[in-house]
VEXFI-274506 format. One line per 3 residues: number of its first residue (from 1); their letters; for each residue x, y, z of C-alpha. Coordinates in nm, 2 decimals. Layout:
// VEXFI-274506
NUM> A> X:Y:Z; ... $
// end
This chain:
// VEXFI-274506
1> XXX> 6.27:2.32:-3.79; 6.24:1.94:-3.76; 6.60:1.84:-3.79 $
4> XXX> 6.72:1.53:-3.61; 6.97:1.60:-3.34; 7.11:1.24:-3.33 $
7> XXX> 7.14:0.96:-3.59; 6.86:0.71:-3.56; 6.98:0.36:-3.47 $
10> XXX> 6.91:0.07:-3.71; 6.70:-0.11:-3.45; 6.47:0.19:-3.39 $
13> XXX> 6.43:0.25:-3.76; 6.35:-0.12:-3.83; 6.11:-0.14:-3.54 $
16> XXX> 5.92:0.16:-3.67; 5.91:0.02:-4.03; 5.81:-0.32:-3.91 $
19> XXX> 5.46:-0.20:-3.83; 5.40:-0.11:-4.20; 5.47:-0.45:-4.34 $
22> XXX> 5.18:-0.63:-4.52; 5.01:-0.91:-4.34; 4.87:-1.22:-4.50 $
25> XXX> 4.49:-1.26:-4.47; 4.38:-1.52:-4.22; 4.22:-1.82:-4.39 $
28> XXX> 3.97:-2.07:-4.26; 3.82:-2.39:-4.40; 3.48:-2.39:-4.56 $
31> XXX> 3.25:-2.62:-4.37; 3.08:-2.74:-4.68; 3.36:-2.82:-4.92 $
34> XXX> 3.68:-2.77:-4.72; 3.84:-2.51:-4.94; 4.04:-2.22:-4.80 $
37> XXX> 3.82:-1.92:-4.75; 3.86:-1.58:-4.59; 3.64:-1.55:-4.28 $
40> XXX> 3.29:-1.40:-4.30; 3.28:-1.44:-4.68; 3.09:-1.66:-4.92 $
43> XXX> 3.30:-1.96:-5.04; 3.40:-1.90:-5.40; 3.42:-2.27:-5.49 $
46> XXX> 3.08:-2.39:-5.36; 2.88:-2.07:-5.29; 2.79:-2.16:-4.93 $
49> XXX> 2.80:-1.93:-4.62; 2.70:-2.04:-4.27; 2.56:-2.37:-4.39 $
52> XXX> 2.33:-2.24:-4.66; 2.38:-2.17:-5.03; 2.39:-1.80:-5.10 $
55> XXX> 2.51:-1.80:-5.46; 2.49:-2.07:-5.73; 2.83:-2.17:-5.87 $
58> XXX> 2.84:-2.34:-6.21; 3.06:-2.66:-6.21; 3.30:-2.61:-6.50 $
// end
């Protein structure tokens, strides 16, 4: 049966739980408009990806 023989220390417990914390996505600047965009995605504000327009975005 899987019963712990010794009490787990706080440091060991927190070290193990630290690997499960959420990480914020890395953001980069859009080359066209300068907005914050996730890498390898179309810019939601201008519709450009790698220097060319992929989708048309209506200016509201």
